[in-house]
N, C-alpha and C positions, 0 to 999 in steps of 0.2 A: 734541132727542133726545139722551139721555145714552148714554154707552158702555154696552153690554150690552142695549140695547133692540132689539126685533125691528123690521125694516123691509125694504122691497124693495131689491134691488140698485141700482135706479135712484135711490132716495132716498139710499143710501150714497154714490153717485157725487157727488151735490150736496153732501153733508156733507163729503166729503173735499176738494172744491174750496174750500168755505168755510174749512175748517181750514188750507188753504194760502194764504189771503188772496186767492183768486181772486174778486174782487167783480164782474167782468164777463167773460162769455164771448161768443164770436162764432160764429154758426152758421146752419144752415138745416135744418129738420126733415124727417123722412121716416118711412116705415113702420117700419124696423128700429131706429130710435132714439126712437120715440114714447114709450116708458115714461120715458126720461130727460127728455124735454121735459115730460111730465106732472109729474115730480118738480120741475122748475123752477118750475112754476106756484105763485106765492105764496111762493117760497123767497127767502132773502136774497141770492141770486146773481142779478145782472141779466144779461139776455140781449140782445144786439144782433143783430137779424135782418139779415144781409147778403142780397144778391140773387143770389149765386152762391157756391158753397163755396170757390172760389179767393179770392174777395173776403173771405170770412170769415177764412180762414187768413192772408191778407196783413194784414188788420186786426189779427189777434192778433200777428203779427210786428211791426207798427208800434207796437202797445201795449207789447210787450216791450222793443223797442229804445228807445222814448221814456221808459220808466219804470224800466227795470232789473229789472222783475218777470218772472215766467214767464207767457207768453201761453197762452190756452186757446181751442180751437175745437172745434165739434161738426159732424158730418156723418153722414148715414145711409149705409147699405150701398150697394154697387154704384156707380152713377154719382156719388153724393154723395161717397163715399170716394175714387174715382179723381180727382175734381176737386180734391182736396187735394194730389195728388202733386207738382205743380209748386211749390206753396208750401212743402211740406216740404223739397224739394230746395233751395229758396232759403234756408230757415232753416238747413239743414245746412251749406251752403257759407259762409254768413255767421255761423255759430256763434250762433244765436239760441235762447234757451231757450223751448221751445214744447211743450205737451202737447195732442195731437190725439186726441179721443175719437170713435170711429166706432161706429155700430150695425152689427150683423151678423145674418144670418139665424140662426134657432134652431139649436142644436148638432145636433138630430136630422136636419136636412136639409143640413148642411154637406157639400159634395162631391157634391150631386145636381143641380147647376146650377139651384138654386131661384131664384125671382124675385128679381132684384137681388142675387144672390150673386156676389161676386168675391173672389179671394184677395188682399185688401188687405194682409195681413201679408206675403205674399211680394213683392207689388209694392213695398212700402215699405222693404224691407230695405236697398236701396242708397241711399236718400235720407233715412234717419233715423239718429239716434245709437243708438236701440234701438227695437224693436217688440215688442208683446205681444198675444196673444189670450187672453182669460180664458175658460176652459172649466169652471172649478170656482168656484162661488159663494164658497167660503171663501177663494179667492185674490184676490177682487176688490179688497178694501181694501188688502192688502199690495202688490198690483201697482200700484195708483194711487199709493200713497206712494212706491214705488220709481221710478215714472215721473217724479214731480216731483223726486226726488233726482237721478236721472240727467240730467234736462234742465238742471239748474242747476249741477251740480258740474263741476269740472275745466274742460275746454273745453266751453261750453254747446252745446246742440243740440236738435233736435226729437225727441220720443218719441211713438209712436203706440200707443194702447190700443184694441184692437178687442173689442167686447163683444157677444156674441150676445144676441138678444132674450129668450130664456128665462132667461139669467143676470140680465138687468135686472129681470125680474118675480119671480124666485125670492126667497125670504125668507132673511135671515141675521141673526145677532146682531152688532150693530155693536161692534167692539172696535178701539180705536186700536192699531196694531201697535207693537212695540218699535222705536224709531227707531234707524237705523244712520247714523252720521256718517262721511263719507269725509274724512279729513284730506288736505289738499293736501301734495304732497311738499315736503320741506324741502331747501334748497340745501346741498350739501356744502361744508364750509369750504375744502377743497382747490380746489374749482371757483371759489369766491369769490376766493380768493387768486390763482388763475391768471388770472381775469378782470381783477382789479385790476392785475396785472402787465402785461397786454396794453394796458390803458387808459393806464397810466403811460408805457409805451414809445412809444405812438403820437404822431406829430407832426400827423397830419391825420385825427382820428377824426370820424365822423358817425353820428348816430342815424337809423335807418330804422324808423319807428314805424308799427305796424299796428293793426288793430281790436282785438287782444287787450288793449291797454292799457285801453280803455274797459270791456271786458267784465270785466276783473279788478278794476275799481274803483280803478285805479292812476293815474288822471289827475293827481291832486295830487302823487303820489310822483314821477311823470315830470317834472312841472314843477319840483319842488324839485331833482331831479337835474340838470336843465338849468341852473337858477340857480346851483347849486354848482360845476358843471364848466365852464360856459360853452361847452358843446359845440354845434356846429351840428346842424341837424336837418332831416329831410324826412319826409313822411307818405304813406301809401297812401290810396286812396279811403276806406276804412273808418277810417283813422287820423285823418282830418280832424277838428279840434275838440279833439284830445288835447293839442296844443301851443298855448299861449296866443297869441291873435291879437296881432301886433306884437312877438312875442318876437324879440330880437336873434339873428340866425343861423338863423332859421327860413325855409326857402326854398319851403315849400308842397309840393304833390303832385309825386311823381316818376312815371316810367313812360311808357307809350305816349303819353298826352296830358298828361304832367307839364310843369312849367315848365322852360325851358332851364337856368336856374341850378341847379335841383334835380338834374337829370340830370347836368350837367357836374361838379357838386360830388361826387356819389357816385362818378363815374368817376375822380375825382382823389384820393379818400381812401385812407389806408393802413390804416384800421381801420373796418370796417362793423359797427356794433352794432345787431343786428336785435332789435327789442323787440315781441313779439306779432305777428309777421308771418311770411309763409311762402314768400317768393320766387315769388310768382305771376308767370306769364308776361307779364301786362300791365304788371307792374312792371319786370321784369328785361330785357325785350327778349331778344336772343340771350344765353342764360344764360352761355355760356362767356366772354363778354366783359363781363359785369356786374361792375363793381368788381373787375376781374380781378387787380389788383395789391394788393388789400387783404386783410388778415387778417379773419376773421369771428368775432365773439362773438354767439352766438344765445341769446336769452332767450325761452322759450316754455313754457307749461304743458303743451302737448301734445307728449309725447316723440316721437310719430310724425312730427312736422314737423322734428325735429332730424336733420340730415344727409340729408334726403329728396332735396333738389335741389342743395344746396351744402354741401360739407363744412365744418364749423365747426372753427376752431382751438380754441375753448373754447365749451362749451354749458352752460346751466343750465336745467333743467326744474323750475320752482318758482314759487310765488306772487310776482308782480312787486312786490307791496306789501312783501315782505321783501327781494327781491333788489336793487331800485333803491336803497333807502337804504344797503344794505350796500356798494354800489359807488360811492357818492357820494364825491367828493374834489375838492380844489382843483387845477386844472390850469393850466399855462402854455401857452396856445395862440394868443398874439397874432398871429404871422404867418399862421396858418391862418384865424383869425377875420377878419383883414383881407382875405385872399383870398376868403373867403365874402362879405364885404360888397361887394367889388368886383364879384363875379358878380351879386349881388343888384341892385346899381345898374345894371349893364350890361344886364340882361335884365328890366327893369321892364315890366309890361304897359302897352300903349298904348291908352287908352280914347278917344282922339280919332279919330273916324271921320268922314270927309267925307260930305257929302250929306244928304238928308232922311230916308233909311230908318233904321229902328230897328236899332241894333247890339246884339245880345243880350248880349255880355259887359259892355258899359257899363251896360245896363239892370239886369243882375243884381247888379253891384257897387253900384248905387244902392239896390237892394232890400236888400242885406245891411246897408248903412249905415242904413237906415230902420227895420229890424225892431226891435221891443221886445226887452228883455233876455231875457225868457222866450218864446222862439220856437222852432219846429221847422220845418225845411224837408224835405219829402219829394220824392223825384225819381222819375221814370220812367227809361227807358233810351234812350240815343241821344245826339245832339249836345248837346241841352239839359242832359243829365246831366253831361257833361264840362265844359260852360261853368259850371254851378253849382259843380263841384269846383274849377275854376280860379279863378273870379272872386268867389265868395261866401266868407264866413268865418263860423265857428261858434264859439260860446263853449264848448261841450262836445261830445263825440262823439254823445251821445244827442239832440243838436239837428239832426243831419244823417242822414236815412234814405235810403239808396240801395242798390239791388240790385247788389251788387258781384261776388260770386263767380259767380252764375248769370246775371246781367244780364237780368232778367225784365221785358219790356214788360208794362204793366198793373199794376205794383207800386205806383206812386205814390199813386193816389187812395185805394184801401183802406188803405194804410199810414198815410196822413194821417188817415183816419177813426179808426183805432186809436190814433194819437198824440193826437188831440183828446179821445178818451174817457179816455185815461190822464192827460192834463194839460188839464183842461177850461178853465183860465184862461189857457193859453198861446195865442199867435198861431200858428196852424198854416197853412203855405202849401205846396201841392203844385205843383211846377214840372213840367209835362208837355209832351210833343210831340204833334202831331196824329196821329201813328201810334199811339203808346203809349196815348193817352187813350181811344181807342175799344176797347181790350182789356178794360177793366173799367168801361165807362161806365155800366153798370146801377147802380153804387154811388151815383150821384147820388140815387137813391131813398132810400138809407140816410141820406144827408145831410138830405134833405127830412123824412123821418119823425122823425129824432132832433133836427132843428133844430140841426145842428152848424155852427159858424161857420168851416168850412174855406174858405180862400181858394185859388182855382185860377188859376194863371198858366199859360196855354196858349200856347206858342210854336209858331206855325203857318207852316211853309214849304211846305206842300202836297207834301211829299216824305217818304219814309223817309230822313231826312237822312244818318244815318251810313252806311247801306248805299249810298246814292247817292254819298257822298263816296268810298267805296272803289271803286265802279264807275268813278268819274271818274279816280281815280289809278292803279288797278291792273287794271282790266278794259276799257281802251281806250274809256271813255265809252259802254259798252253798257249803257244804263239799263233794266235788266230789272225790271219790276214794282215800281218805287219811286215811281211817280207817284200822288199823292193829291189831284189837282186837283178831284176830285168830293166833297171833304169837305162835310159838312153845315154849316149856319149854327150854329156852336157856341154863340153867345150866345142864339139862338132856342131851341136845344135845352135850354140851362140854364134858360131861363125856364119851360119845361114842368115843371120840378122846383121852381119857385118860387125859383130862384136868379137874382138880378139880375146884370147884367154889361154890359160894353162892349167894343168892338173898337177898336184903335188901329193906325195904319199908319205914322206919322211920328215921328221922334225928338223933336220938340218937344211931343208928347203924353205922353211917358213919365212925367214928373215928376208931373203932375196925376193920371194914371191910377193910378200906384202909391199915391199918397196916398188916392185914392178907394177902392181895393181894401182898404187896411189900416184905413181909418176906418169903412167900412161895417159896421154891426152885422150879425151873421149871415154866411152864406156869400156869396161873390162870385166871378164869373168874369171875369178880364181876359184877353181874347183878343188876342194880339199877332201881327200879320202881319209876317213878315220875308222877305227875299229868299233864295231857295234857293241863291244863289251863295255865301253865307257858309258857310265850313267851320270845323272845329275845328283850331286850330293851337297849338303845334307837334304834329307827328305822327312817332312812330318807326315806320317801315315794318315790316311783319311780317318777322321773321327778322333784323332789323338790330340793330346795337349802339345803345344809348341815346344815345351821343354823335352819332349820325348822324341828327339830327332834321331833318325837313322843316318849313319854315315857309311862310307865305303868299306870300313872295317867290319860292318855288321851285315853287309848285303848277302842275300842268298845266292847260291851258285847252282 
């Protein structure tokens, strides 16, 4: 269809998607979005049928995060649209570019409590970067173009476009709108000079690296900055993979479940260089004590994050790909580098665990070392998520998909599906817990239908492990509703979806089982039974300073 040709609004939607390189969309049909699904039929845009709208949106999130492209999902009005809300909130808090297109009842009956009518525009305002309802057919194409622009520009995020059914079937003349390009703000030279002065004056500077580095496409720029300055570094959950594995001075994740060396180094620094991060409470512990003696240099594209929680001595809101090279310089940090190396050596992880039971951290470290170079690990939320962050390593941030800001159980399986679609030749593993896995277990059908080779590593302690750990430590061992001892036979369940698998219980089974999972063509479920006594350590108690970490020697029994 050429520009200027008459077509239905629904056909225009698909044409706009194709124009933006959206080769795959994820969704679930229904009455109010049926014209768009009719337009999909025979179109160049592939559709992946999820079995729940939340699964569809999480698959779109996984697709976006693993590929760097904008994810797209569809849902119908009413319950279809409301089922997207959690996923939209997840995408907002983790700054994922996503365009969600929902059907809506016809404009003539909006506001009459029509069948499956809900004000999804109003519902979505707090969990999207922007939301639209199209009530004029002539605004359909410009609105969709604007949605893609907003989703991907600046700090990325989800955009919802709600399209009434009569707009979908109305005719229009397709015209490509005049494109508007939003230029990223440029750093002021005075701010660059002030930042360089701070760095030159510092004796103990440290980089605090967040998810913004990967989203800015600035990973290589960050690595070059580290190479030139020799500056020590730590990362947030979403920043993992940005710093090269084995990089000298890199101490891993900081925060509530960060490593001891990382937290102690941040507390000892005199300059905290915050790169694409936002002083999240799970990172800082008690904010007033977080790197309290350090000056702050904050680099972030989102000016709303500057001075929101911690006053910066110098801040730059600009593209990191320009800022980091401008701040690179040779530094003399030998005493600080030695102090960092001493911390690193003193607080190495101990993977030697006595007994026959499977020790999840050691297993996950083995998995990280076995994964092919082009691999993606998707996580659910809970103890296993923190073990993955602590003990696995990632080549790039797009290789580690974890629900960070919202902490959404049920994220892992559909996100892995999206990642596998985005990178069909990659090895994609989802690491889940027995609680989280059941949240979107229906997406096993999606794996079966599309014959996706997703590997599932299910760590099962028959508990809601993270909640149980907190009940043990902070609620006098009153274990309220965290028992999952009535779990199904997960391998038998997987077999119903034509997914082979096996269960292991002992440490001497781990090596062969990991090899079997990774070498099996197609999907595979490795069900790993662990003792519920294993907790995640270290742990910064709520409201405590990051230097006051509890470890397993101090746990309550």
